[in-house]
C-alpha positions, 0 to 999 in steps of 0.5 A: 887754539889756546896757549894753555889747557890746564885743569884746576889742581887739588892745590888750587881747589883747596885754596878756593875752599879755604877762602870761600868756606862752606855755607849750606844756607843762602847768605848775603856776602859783604857786597850784598850778593846772595851766596851759597855753598862754596861761594856760588852766586847767581839767579838760582841763589835766593833767600831761604835756599838750603842745599846739601854738601853734595850740591855744594860740591857740584856747584863748586865743580861747575863754577871752578870749571867755568873759571878755569875755561875762562883763564885758559882762553883769556891768557895768551902766554904760557903758564905753569900750574901754580900760576894758573891755579892762582888766576882761577881762584882770582877769577872765581872770586871776582868774575870773568868780566873784572878779570877780562878788563884788568891790568893784571891780565894786560900785564900778564899777556904782555909777558910782564909776570912781575907787574901782573903779580903786583896787581893781586893786592889791588883787588882787596876792596868791597864798596871802597873799603879794604877787607882783611879776608880779601887782602889775605886771599890776594896775598895767597894768590900772589904767593902761589902765582910767584912760586917757582918750581925747584930744579928737581920739579917740586915746588920751592918752600 
């Protein structure tokens, strides 16, 4: 049985939607991958494809559910919701394979949360070039990951 059994929160989903944006016609991302909706990729995305908002939302729900399941299975230390949400956005953007082999996951599963947090910024490149939007996304994920709940149970500022 997994240590964590979280579902992606509305806060996490808002982060993903913010950084992915919404495009109802297929386009190639900065890495040349055909993409549609809120960052959906796969064999079903071809040039000329157009979808509705409802289809984009359904694809996003399915894609983030897969990322959430993977994070719940791959992480062997107890998380809090914000840490989980940051990791799901990271996995959604980079893919399960890259996360599975990452130093971020190794550090995290070793219980070294500070070292894991320091790994987010290293994933801001496409084809060897720093991408400002990816750097902002990694910084937002790291900030969410390191946010500590206040004593009264609300998130600190």
